[in-house]
MILUM-660090 format. One record per residue: residue number from 1; z, y, x of N, C-alpha, C in turn; residue in three letters. Coordinates in steps of 0.001 Angstrom, whole numbers, padded with zeros to 6 digits. Example, Ala and Ser with C-alpha at 12.3 -4.5 7.8 and 13.67 -1.06 7.14 Angstrom:
BEGIN
+-----+---------+---------+---------+---------+---------+---------+---------+---------+---------+-----+
|   k |    n.zz |    n.yy |    n.xx |   ca.zz |   ca.yy |   ca.xx |    c.zz |    c.yy |    c.xx |   r |
+-----+---------+---------+---------+---------+---------+---------+---------+---------+---------+-----+
|   1 |  007800 | -005690 |  013190 |  007800 | -004500 |  012300 |  007800 | -003300 |  013200 | ALA |
|   2 |  007080 | -002250 |  012850 |  007140 | -001060 |  013670 |  007870 |  000030 |  012900 | SER |
+-----+---------+---------+---------+---------+---------+---------+---------+---------+---------+-----+
// end
This chain:
BEGIN
+-----+---------+---------+---------+---------+---------+---------+---------+---------+---------+-----+
|   k |    n.zz |    n.yy |    n.xx |   ca.zz |   ca.yy |   ca.xx |    c.zz |    c.yy |    c.xx |   r |
+-----+---------+---------+---------+---------+---------+---------+---------+---------+---------+-----+
|   1 |  000016 | -001213 |  000777 | -000035 |  000046 | -000013 | -000001 |  001213 |  000873 | MET |
|   2 | -000846 |  002157 |  000586 | -000926 |  003423 |  001463 |  000315 |  004230 |  001113 | ALA |
|   3 |  000598 |  005042 |  002245 |  001670 |  005977 |  002111 |  001358 |  007179 |  001160 | ASP |
|   4 |  002269 |  007493 |  000416 |  002061 |  008632 | -000434 |  002693 |  009878 |  000187 | ILE |
|   5 |  001915 |  010859 |  000406 |  002428 |  012211 |  000986 |  002747 |  013126 | -000097 | LYS |
|   6 |  003917 |  013685 | -000008 |  004293 |  014690 | -000974 |  005091 |  015931 | -000349 | PHE |
|   7 |  005004 |  017071 | -000974 |  005735 |  018187 | -000557 |  006271 |  018875 | -001801 | GLU |
|   8 |  007652 |  018997 | -001858 |  008214 |  019707 | -002917 |  008152 |  021190 | -002666 | ILE |
|   9 |  007339 |  021809 | -003519 |  007103 |  023232 | -003388 |  008166 |  024076 | -003960 | LYS |
|  10 |  008790 |  023558 | -005114 |  009766 |  024276 | -005786 |  010737 |  023331 | -006553 | SER |
|  11 |  011984 |  023467 | -006334 |  012936 |  022621 | -007140 |  013397 |  023512 | -008365 | GLU |
|  12 |  012952 |  023024 | -009516 |  013097 |  023786 | -010756 |  014542 |  023551 | -011274 | ILE |
|  13 |  014868 |  022264 | -011416 |  016168 |  021986 | -012044 |  016299 |  020492 | -012160 | GLY |
|  14 |  017571 |  020043 | -012462 |  017848 |  018631 | -012743 |  018333 |  018522 | -014175 | TYR |
|  15 |  018070 |  017359 | -014783 |  018407 |  017015 | -016106 |  019721 |  016169 | -016170 | ILE |
|  16 |  019842 |  015279 | -015234 |  020948 |  014294 | -015288 |  021190 |  013744 | -013897 | SER |
|  17 |  022368 |  013201 | -013699 |  022660 |  012539 | -012403 |  023277 |  011077 | -012732 | GLU |
|  18 |  022752 |  010162 | -012000 |  023305 |  008753 | -012127 |  024591 |  008558 | -011356 | SER |
|  19 |  025313 |  007479 | -011773 |  026621 |  007231 | -010915 |  026293 |  007054 | -009401 | PRO |
|  20 |  025102 |  006577 | -009034 |  024698 |  006438 | -007622 |  024243 |  007757 | -006987 | LYS |
|  21 |  024214 |  008837 | -007762 |  023875 |  010062 | -007130 |  022500 |  010509 | -007177 | GLY |
|  22 |  021646 |  009715 | -007825 |  020241 |  010075 | -008016 |  020137 |  011022 | -009160 | TRP |
|  23 |  019210 |  012000 | -009050 |  019076 |  013058 | -010039 |  017701 |  013027 | -010758 | LYS |
|  24 |  017692 |  013140 | -011992 |  016326 |  013266 | -012662 |  015999 |  014735 | -012603 | LYS |
|  25 |  014990 |  015082 | -011967 |  014662 |  016498 | -011616 |  013229 |  016899 | -012077 | GLU |
|  26 |  013163 |  018123 | -012364 |  011788 |  018775 | -012598 |  011514 |  019611 | -011401 | LEU |
|  27 |  010360 |  019190 | -010706 |  009985 |  019913 | -009536 |  008512 |  020304 | -009541 | ASN |
|  28 |  008128 |  021217 | -008742 |  006662 |  021478 | -008487 |  006297 |  020791 | -007241 | LEU |
|  29 |  005436 |  019713 | -007254 |  005137 |  019010 | -006078 |  003639 |  018855 | -005781 | ILE |
|  30 |  003316 |  018946 | -004565 |  001981 |  018718 | -004147 |  001841 |  017253 | -003602 | SER |
|  31 |  001045 |  016390 | -004261 |  000879 |  015082 | -003875 | -000347 |  014870 | -003067 | TRP |
|  32 | -000243 |  014267 | -001918 | -001445 |  014037 | -001105 | -002310 |  015318 | -000747 | ASN |
|  33 | -001588 |  016428 | -000433 | -002209 |  017727 | -000209 | -002997 |  018237 | -001316 | ASP |
|  34 | -002739 |  017829 | -002480 | -003567 |  018379 | -003747 | -002734 |  019549 | -004316 | LYS |
|  35 | -003426 |  020063 | -005329 | -002817 |  021163 | -006114 | -001504 |  020733 | -006680 | GLU |
|  36 | -000423 |  021566 | -006411 |  000862 |  021127 | -006974 |  000900 |  020985 | -008485 | PRO |
|  37 |  001649 |  020010 | -008960 |  001855 |  019721 | -010377 |  003334 |  019713 | -010719 | LYS |
|  38 |  003620 |  019831 | -011909 |  004993 |  019712 | -012327 |  005392 |  018208 | -012402 | TYR |
|  39 |  006590 |  017833 | -012028 |  006851 |  016399 | -011766 |  008271 |  016168 | -012328 | ASP |
|  40 |  008438 |  015165 | -013215 |  009776 |  014755 | -013684 |  010098 |  013253 | -013230 | LEU |
|  41 |  011027 |  013164 | -012465 |  011435 |  011790 | -011985 |  012786 |  011771 | -011377 | ARG |
|  42 |  013306 |  010486 | -011109 |  014554 |  010363 | -010424 |  014299 |  010428 | -008861 | ASP |
|  43 |  015281 |  011109 | -008187 |  015243 |  011288 | -006753 |  016542 |  010948 | -006159 | TRP |
|  44 |  016504 |  010312 | -004918 |  017721 |  009986 | -004150 |  018221 |  011384 | -003712 | SER |
|  45 |  019474 |  011389 | -003339 |  020135 |  012672 | -002921 |  019382 |  013369 | -001697 | PRO |
|  46 |  018758 |  012551 | -000820 |  018007 |  013176 |  000352 |  016507 |  013395 | -000008 | ASP |
|  47 |  016035 |  013129 | -001196 |  014718 |  013285 | -001510 |  013734 |  012404 | -000792 | HIS |
|  48 |  014255 |  011227 | -000097 |  013469 |  010353 |  000552 |  012910 |  009197 | -000299 | GLN |
|  49 |  013594 |  008856 | -001377 |  013236 |  007805 | -002248 |  013128 |  008377 | -003656 | LYS |
|  50 |  012211 |  007803 | -004412 |  012001 |  008280 | -005804 |  011696 |  007186 | -006747 | MET |
|  51 |  012001 |  007391 | -008021 |  011742 |  006488 | -009108 |  010403 |  006777 | -009715 | GLY |
|  52 |  010056 |  006044 | -010709 |  008877 |  006341 | -011451 |  009034 |  007653 | -012244 | LYS |
|  53 |  007892 |  008296 | -012362 |  007994 |  009610 | -013066 |  006646 |  009938 | -013777 | GLY |
|  54 |  006631 |  011196 | -014129 |  005485 |  011769 | -014842 |  005050 |  013001 | -014226 | VAL |
|  55 |  003751 |  013374 | -013984 |  003275 |  014663 | -013415 |  002499 |  015336 | -014553 | THR |
|  56 |  002658 |  016618 | -014640 |  002021 |  017383 | -015562 |  001349 |  018589 | -014907 | LEU |
|  57 |  000143 |  018956 | -015430 | -000397 |  020215 | -015081 |  000265 |  021410 | -015754 | THR |
|  58 |  000008 |  022553 | -015354 |  000621 |  023777 | -015992 |  000373 |  023720 | -017535 | ARG |
|  59 | -000887 |  023429 | -017865 | -001360 |  023445 | -019224 | -000611 |  022255 | -020057 | GLU |
|  60 | -000487 |  021103 | -019382 |  000199 |  020055 | -020075 |  001700 |  020432 | -020316 | GLU |
|  61 |  002360 |  021081 | -019345 |  003765 |  021437 | -019409 |  003965 |  022519 | -020579 | LEU |
|  62 |  002891 |  023387 | -020611 |  002952 |  024349 | -021770 |  002818 |  023672 | -023055 | LYS |
|  63 |  002025 |  022650 | -023130 |  001860 |  021967 | -024477 |  003091 |  021099 | -024822 | ASN |
|  64 |  003804 |  020531 | -023783 |  005020 |  019854 | -023923 |  006105 |  020836 | -024420 | LEU |
|  65 |  006153 |  021985 | -023809 |  007183 |  022987 | -024244 |  007001 |  023346 | -025733 | LYS |
|  66 |  005807 |  023529 | -026205 |  005539 |  023908 | -027567 |  006083 |  022687 | -028415 | GLU |
|  67 |  005783 |  021452 | -028023 |  006233 |  020355 | -028791 |  007738 |  020287 | -028870 | ILE |
|  68 |  008428 |  020466 | -027760 |  009805 |  020442 | -027697 |  010499 |  021562 | -028484 | LEU |
|  69 |  009845 |  022684 | -028466 |  010397 |  023818 | -029221 |  010378 |  023590 | -030751 | ASN |
|  70 |  009515 |  022651 | -031240 |  009501 |  022254 | -032635 |  010487 |  021231 | -033100 | GLN |
|  71 |  011206 |  020651 | -031997 |  012110 |  019528 | -032316 |  013461 |  020167 | -032565 | ILE |
|  72 |  014180 |  019818 | -033750 |  015497 |  020189 | -033871 |  016453 |  019222 | -033328 | GLU |
|  73 |  017321 |  019721 | -032441 |  018252 |  018834 | -031845 |  019668 |  019163 | -032326 | LEU |
+-----+---------+---------+---------+---------+---------+---------+---------+---------+---------+-----+
// end
């Protein structure tokens, strides 16, 4: 499996933290030197290991925000 190169451009915030110290974070990340995308996934405390996640373009994030704003919690 090829190495995945990533650079966290901006740490936006975290949603939760597991008992092991991993945090579910929203970050702006450049994957393999490509245009940065918004990324939601679990990260180890040192950001060297990651869990599965989802990446979103700015437009997709805007659409998600509109959907979330319609949900009554």
